[in-house]
C-alpha positions, -999 to +999 in steps of 0.1 A: -424+309-249-405+325-276-380+338-244-372+304-234-368+294-269-340+318-275-324+312-240-322+274-248-307+280-285-280+302-268-272+274-244-268+249-272-245+269-292-223+278-259-223+241-251-212+230-289-185+257-293-153+264-276-148+297-259-117+310-241-121+327-204-108+331-177-105+300-148-131+314-120-123+312-083-138+283-066-158+282-031-160+256-005-195+266+003-209+267-031-244+252-024-250+280-003-238+305-033-259+296-066-262+324-083-224+330-085-223+297-104-254+297-121-274+328-133-302+307-137-305+305-098-312+340-096-346+345-078-348+309-069-355+317-032-386+338-040-370+366-019-343+393-022-313+380-007-275+393-003-251+374+001-212+385+015-187+361+011-145+361+018-120+331+009-085+330+018-066+303+003-034+284+014-028+308+048+003+315+049+017+314+014+032+345+003+008+356-025-015+331-025-055+337-039-078+359-019-114+363-037-142+385-021-177+385-038-208+399-028-246+390-049-279+400-049-307+384-066-346+383-063-380+377-079-400+401-099-433+398-112-443+373-142-415+349-136-388+373-139-356+374-117-331+394-115-295+394-097-262+411-095-227+395-089-192+413-077-157+395-075-126+409-067-100+379-069-059+387-061-031+362-071-002+378-058+003+416-076-024+404-104-058+413-096-094+411-116-131+431-105-159+413-120-192+426-121-222+405-140-261+415-141-283+380-144-315+376-156-332+345-152-369+334-163-384+305-142-419+286-146-438+255-133-434+224-150-453+202-126-472+210-092-438+210-074-412+213-103-396+246-115-375+252-146-354+281-153-332+296-176-304+324-172-283+349-186-256+369-172-237+402-188-209+426-177-173+434-171-143+418-161-112+442-152-079+431-153-048+448-134-014+445-119-007+461-085+030+472-094+036+488-058+031+454-043+060+440-063+084+475-054+076+471-017+087+430-021+117+444-034+110+426-069+125+432-101+095+444-125+097+432-161+098+459-185+068+441-202+053+444-171+060+479-162+042+489-195+011+465-189-024+488-184-053+480-169-084+470-192-120+461-193-131+425-205-167+420-219-187+386-200-215+366-206-228+338-189-256+314-194-273+285-177-305+263-170-319+253-132-343+227-121-357+226-087-385+211-063-389+204-028-364+181-020-337+183-049-324+206-075-300+198-106-284+229-125-258+233-157-243+265-167-212+284-190-189+307-177-169+331-195-183+326-229-164+357-246-127+351-255-107+367-233-071+373-253-038+389-243-024+421-261+001+445-258-014+466-229-021+435-207-006+397-203-038+374-194-033+335-188-059+321-206-083+289-203-111+276-221-144+281-208-158+267-175-187+240-176-206+235-146-229+206-136-244+206-099-270+187-078-283+183-045-307+162-029-325+164+006-330+131+026-352+133+059-337+112+087-363+121+111-389+150+117-359+176+128-327+162+106-320+161+071-291+147+051-282+170+024-260+156-001-247+179-031-218+179-059-204+202-082-185+192-115-165+218-130-144+217-165-131+236-192-117+203-211-082+214-206-074+210-170-083+183-149-122+180-141-129+193-105-151+173-085-164+188-052-187+162-032-205+176+001-227+160+027-244+183+051-266+176+081-296+202+081-311+204+117-346+225+121-337+241+088-316+265+108-284+251+110-261+230+090-229+215+096-210+188+072-179+178+050-169+179+014-139+164-008-125+183-036-101+164-060-088+167-093-095+141-121-076+136-155-108+135-175-110+141-215-079+161-210-041+153-221-026+167-191+004+152-174-004+140-134+021+161-120-005+193-131-035+176-115-052+199-089-042+192-048-069+173-033-086+188-001-109+182+026-133+210+035-153+213+071-185+236+066-207+253+090-242+272+083-263+286+107-296+311+106-281+333+137-316+354+130-348+342+105-334+368+082-294+365+092-274+335+080-234+329+087-212+302+075-174+290+079-156+266+059-121+254+064-100+234+039-070+211+049-050+204+022-041+166+017-010+172-003+009+206+010+026+230-015+045+247+008+056+245+045+036+276+051+005+265+036-022+261+065-052+253+045-079+277+032-106+297+050-139+307+037-167+332+056-203+337+045-229+365+056-263+362+043-293+384+045-332+376+034-345+417+026-379+398+024-392+370+036-387+338+017-421+325+004-404+290-004-381+268+020 
């Protein structure tokens, strides 16, 4: 109980104080990628599970974001759970490499309900690929030429509750401030606060409807809202769609800076009892360029041990 009290205290302090941190990459398949958005999700499958994910945003747009992620998490004895998340994010010539180690403590609060608290710590490496700028014939700013790759510490925290038919989670990502210095120019924002939840609604013996939502805010940019609905067939195949938008909420940003709306089509399937494959494609409702052909996301998951819980 002392561990639980300590983690609750940290979450309260984090939620009440403003911290600066980098904007986190977004994924359309967030509902299958819980450990990345909330460290308290580690081990929730009661199995060791690995996940690879690649996202190419705004296909055809030069310098558009590309994100690759690898995560693995699993359950230990006594309510302890661990996880590891690596993310490589590229935007133009800029790139970041982030490594985070998760710990979550989970316990039963009812016959079917479980509550977990999680902490995550690690580092982010910021860098600039100057060779890419030279190859593209771009004149390099003298300040950029003198920048150096640097490492900055990271801390995340979260809480997660799940039952057989629904889940809800809250997390704060990017608690440690990352301030730019003379060796590196970093675009800053506040910590990211994420609220997510989902429910399974039986439609028949073999088909379920699984709606979910993700809200993300740093209280400076528009509130990011993802709403999804998936049909689950025989617990082995998912197909559905999602809608993403930016809402001007608790912010003084002008309407011109709001996030572009998009619709996502998502398909996930178990090709074997342990291998899961997913593909999603985003259609941007407002094109930022004639060369923008939407965004694609591919994921591959593998259960190293047989899950004890559906």
